[in-house]
C-alpha positions as CSV (number, residue, x, y, z in Angstrom):
1,M,-16.2,7.3,-8.4
2,P,-13.2,8.7,-10.3
3,T,-11.8,7.5,-13.6
4,L,-8.1,6.9,-14.1
5,A,-8.0,10.3,-15.8
6,D,-9.5,11.9,-12.7
7,I,-7.0,10.2,-10.5
8,A,-4.2,11.3,-12.8
9,T,-5.4,14.9,-12.4
10,L,-5.7,14.6,-8.6
11,L,-2.2,13.1,-8.3
12,N,-0.7,15.4,-11.0
13,R,0.7,12.4,-12.9
14,P,0.1,11.4,-16.5
15,V,-2.4,8.5,-17.0
16,I,0.4,6.4,-18.6
17,V,2.4,6.7,-15.3
18,L,-0.6,5.4,-13.3
19,A,-1.3,2.7,-15.9
20,G,2.4,1.6,-15.5
21,L,1.9,1.4,-11.7
22,Q,-1.2,-0.7,-12.2
23,K,0.8,-3.1,-14.4
24,R,3.9,-3.4,-12.2
25,F,1.9,-3.7,-9.0
26,E,-0.5,-6.2,-10.7
27,L,-3.6,-4.2,-9.9
28,P,-6.9,-5.1,-11.6
29,V,-8.5,-2.5,-13.8
30,P,-12.1,-2.2,-12.7
31,P,-14.9,-2.9,-15.2
32,G,-16.5,0.3,-16.3
33,G,-13.3,2.3,-15.8
34,T,-14.3,3.8,-12.4
35,Y,-12.1,3.4,-9.4
36,S,-13.0,3.1,-5.7
37,D,-11.8,5.7,-3.2
38,A,-9.6,2.9,-1.7
39,Y,-7.9,2.4,-5.1
40,L,-7.2,6.1,-5.4
41,E,-5.7,6.1,-1.8
42,F,-3.5,3.2,-2.7
43,L,-2.2,5.1,-5.8
44,R,-1.8,8.3,-3.8
45,T,0.3,6.4,-1.2
46,L,2.6,5.1,-4.0
47,V,3.0,8.5,-5.6
48,Y,3.7,10.2,-2.2
49,L,6.2,7.6,-1.2
50,R,8.0,7.8,-4.6
51,T,8.1,11.6,-4.0
52,F,10.0,10.9,-0.8
53,G,12.5,8.9,-2.9
54,I,11.4,5.5,-1.9
55,S,12.2,3.2,-4.8
56,E,9.5,1.5,-6.7
57,E,11.3,-1.8,-6.2
58,T,11.2,-1.3,-2.5
59,L,7.5,-0.5,-2.6
60,R,6.8,-3.6,-4.8
61,D,8.7,-5.8,-2.4
62,L,6.6,-4.5,0.5
63,W,3.4,-4.8,-1.5
64,N,4.2,-8.5,-2.3
65,M,5.0,-9.2,1.4
66,E,1.8,-7.5,2.6
67,K,-0.3,-9.5,0.0
68,K,1.4,-12.7,1.1
69,L,0.6,-11.9,4.7
70,L,-3.0,-11.1,3.9
71,L,-3.2,-14.4,2.0
72,L,-1.8,-16.3,5.0
73,L,-4.5,-14.6,7.1
74,H,-7.2,-15.5,4.6
75,V,-8.2,-11.9,4.0
76,E,-8.8,-12.6,0.3
77,A,-11.9,-14.5,1.2
78,S,-13.9,-11.3,1.0
79,G,-14.6,-12.0,-2.7
80,S,-13.7,-8.5,-3.8
81,P,-11.3,-8.4,-6.8
82,T,-9.4,-5.6,-5.0
83,W,-9.5,-7.2,-1.6
84,F,-5.8,-6.4,-1.1
85,L,-6.4,-2.6,-1.2
86,D,-10.0,-2.2,0.0
87,A,-8.8,-0.9,3.4
88,C,-6.8,2.0,1.9
89,G,-7.8,5.3,3.2
90,R,-9.7,4.0,6.2
91,P,-9.1,6.2,9.3
92,G,-7.7,5.3,12.6
93,H,-5.3,2.9,14.3
94,R,-2.2,3.8,12.1
95,E,-0.1,1.7,14.5
96,R,-2.1,-1.4,13.6
97,R,-2.3,-0.9,9.8
98,L,0.0,-2.2,7.2
99,L,1.7,0.6,5.2
100,L,0.5,0.0,1.7
101,S,-2.7,-2.2,1.9
102,H,-3.6,-0.3,5.1
103,F,-5.2,-3.5,6.5
104,D,-5.8,-3.3,10.2
105,L,-4.3,-6.4,11.9
106,G,-6.0,-5.5,15.1
107,I,-2.8,-5.4,17.1
108,P,0.2,-2.9,17.1
109,L,2.6,-3.8,14.4
110,N,5.4,-4.9,16.7
111,G,4.7,-8.5,15.8
112,R,4.6,-9.8,19.3
113,E,0.8,-10.2,19.5
114,L,-0.1,-11.7,16.2
115,Q,-1.9,-15.0,16.7
116,P,-0.6,-17.5,14.1
117,G,-4.0,-19.1,13.7
118,L,-5.8,-15.9,12.8
119,D,-8.2,-16.5,9.9
120,F,-10.2,-13.5,8.5
121,S,-12.3,-15.7,6.2
122,D,-15.7,-17.2,6.5
123,Q,-14.6,-20.3,4.6
124,L,-14.0,-23.7,5.9
125,P,-10.4,-24.3,7.1
126,E,-7.8,-25.7,4.8
127,L,-6.6,-29.3,5.2
128,F,-3.2,-28.1,6.4
129,S,-2.4,-24.9,8.2
130,G,-0.1,-22.4,6.6
131,H,2.6,-23.3,9.0
132,E,2.4,-27.0,8.1
133,M,2.7,-26.0,4.4
134,G,5.9,-24.1,5.1
135,E,4.2,-20.6,5.2
136,D,4.9,-18.6,8.3
137,A,2.8,-15.6,9.0
138,W,5.3,-14.6,11.8
139,R,8.2,-14.5,9.3
140,V,6.3,-12.6,6.7
141,L,4.9,-10.1,9.3
142,H,8.5,-9.6,10.6
143,Q,9.7,-8.9,7.1
144,C,6.8,-6.4,6.5
145,I,7.6,-4.6,9.7
146,E,11.3,-4.4,9.0
147,L,10.8,-2.9,5.5
148,R,8.0,-0.7,6.8
149,E,10.3,0.8,9.4
150,T,13.0,1.3,6.9
151,I,10.6,3.2,4.6
152,L,9.2,5.3,7.5
153,R,12.8,6.1,8.6
154,D,13.7,7.2,5.1
155,V,10.6,9.3,4.8
156,R,11.4,11.0,8.1
157,M,14.9,11.7,6.9
158,E,13.7,13.2,3.6
159,L,10.9,15.3,5.1
160,P,13.1,18.3,6.1
161,V,14.6,18.4,2.6
162,L,11.2,18.3,0.9
163,R,9.9,21.1,3.2
164,T,12.9,23.2,2.4
165,A,12.6,22.5,-1.3
166,A,8.9,23.5,-1.3
167,K,9.8,26.8,0.3
168,W,12.5,27.4,-2.2
169,A,10.2,26.5,-5.2
170,I,7.7,29.2,-4.1
171,H,10.3,31.8,-5.1
172,L,10.9,30.4,-8.6
173,P,9.6,32.5,-11.5
174,D,6.5,31.3,-13.3
175,P,7.2,29.6,-16.6
176,P,6.5,31.6,-19.7
177,N,3.1,31.1,-21.4
178,H,3.4,29.8,-24.9
């Protein structure tokens, strides 16, 4: 399992940049200083999306929405301190996975098939349902989907520019050795 320094090397970012992301995205620092592959994949996703020009504020907004949706669906009942990112890097069903947490909702993310009473926990049900308490999984899912689509559209628009920039950068001279 990699350390934060290993992740910094893999992502070509200083440790302080990744530590800042941990703080601003309210990510726990694992005991022992080693990180799961899922944690690495979450940080990789953030770095890649930032490379495409997606603002950190937009990513934090989506992250908070996804975590709220996962709470409404009782995904946090797994007991893992990193329950909100443990699905990162899992293969398959991209159309059913949230963008940042990569959680598989089991249905295409068009929002038409989500069952409001879904509960991914093994715990006893709450006294009041989320809807009765004013929480609305449908509303949060819709917000997640809207922001996800905006981000994906922006990435698609930026992709040709990044491809062209990468081709251009190949022809730059190497920096002098000091």
